[in-house]
C-alpha positions in Angstrom: -23.2 -1.4 -4.2 -22.7 1.1 -7.0 -21.7 -0.3 -10.3 -19.7 2.8 -11.4 -16.2 2.3 -10.8 -16.3 -1.3 -10.1 -13.9 -4.0 -11.1 -14.7 -7.7 -12.7 -16.9 -9.5 -10.2 -18.3 -6.6 -8.5 -15.2 -5.4 -6.4 -13.8 -2.1 -6.2 -10.4 -0.8 -4.7 -10.6 -0.1 -1.0 -9.8 3.7 -1.8 -13.1 4.4 -3.3 -15.3 3.6 -0.3 -16.7 6.6 1.7 -16.3 7.0 5.6 -18.7 4.6 7.3 -18.8 2.1 4.4 -18.5 -1.4 5.2 -17.3 -4.1 3.1 -15.4 -7.5 2.7 -12.0 -8.1 1.1 -12.2 -10.1 -2.1 -8.4 -9.8 -3.4 -5.2 -8.3 -2.9 -3.3 -7.0 -5.9 0.4 -6.3 -6.4 3.7 -7.8 -5.8 4.1 -10.9 -3.4 5.7 -8.7 -0.8 2.8 -6.1 -0.7 0.4 -8.8 -0.6 2.0 -10.5 2.2 2.4 -7.1 4.2 -1.1 -6.3 4.1 -2.3 -10.0 4.8 -0.2 -9.6 7.9 -2.2 -6.4 8.7 -5.2 -8.4 8.5 -6.4 -7.8 5.0 -7.1 -11.3 4.0 -9.9 -12.5 1.7 -13.4 -12.4 3.4 -12.0 -10.0 6.1 -14.7 -7.8 7.1 -13.7 -4.0 7.3 -15.0 -0.5 7.8 -13.9 3.0 6.8 -13.4 5.3 9.8 -11.8 8.3 8.2 -11.2 8.9 4.7 -9.4 12.1 3.7 -8.9 12.1 -0.2 -6.5 12.3 -1.6 -4.7 11.3 1.7 -4.4 8.5 3.9 -7.6 6.4 5.4 -8.0 4.9 8.6 -9.7 1.5 8.6 -11.0 -1.0 11.0 -10.0 -4.7 10.1 -9.9 -7.7 12.7 -10.2 -5.6 15.7 -7.5 -3.2 14.9 -7.4 0.4 13.4 -5.1 0.5 10.5 -3.9 3.5 8.6 -3.3 3.1 4.9 -2.1 5.4 2.1 -4.3 5.6 -1.1 -1.6 4.0 -3.2 -2.0 0.7 -0.7 -5.9 1.1 -0.4 -6.2 1.0 -4.2 -4.4 -2.4 -4.1 -7.0 -3.9 -1.8 -10.2 -5.1 -3.7 -13.5 -5.3 -1.6 -17.2 -6.0 -2.1 -19.2 -3.2 -0.5 -21.9 -4.5 2.2 -25.1 -3.0 2.0 -27.0 -2.1 5.0 -30.7 -3.1 5.1 
């Protein structure tokens, strides 16, 4: 993982990942209602995700728990992830 742009504990916002990147969710920030909404969509701690499409500064298409989810950048900034490095 790149250390640039990382937040404490090595996590960074989902919005910073490029297309094709894989990661695990480490935390969700924000109001209780937003955290609950994202959890309902599958963004829970330790969930594995992959960035399918990223169109900065617009929306992202993310694979999580066997589903494709479209997220705006604001919402993606509240999901903290740890990138998985491929060997």
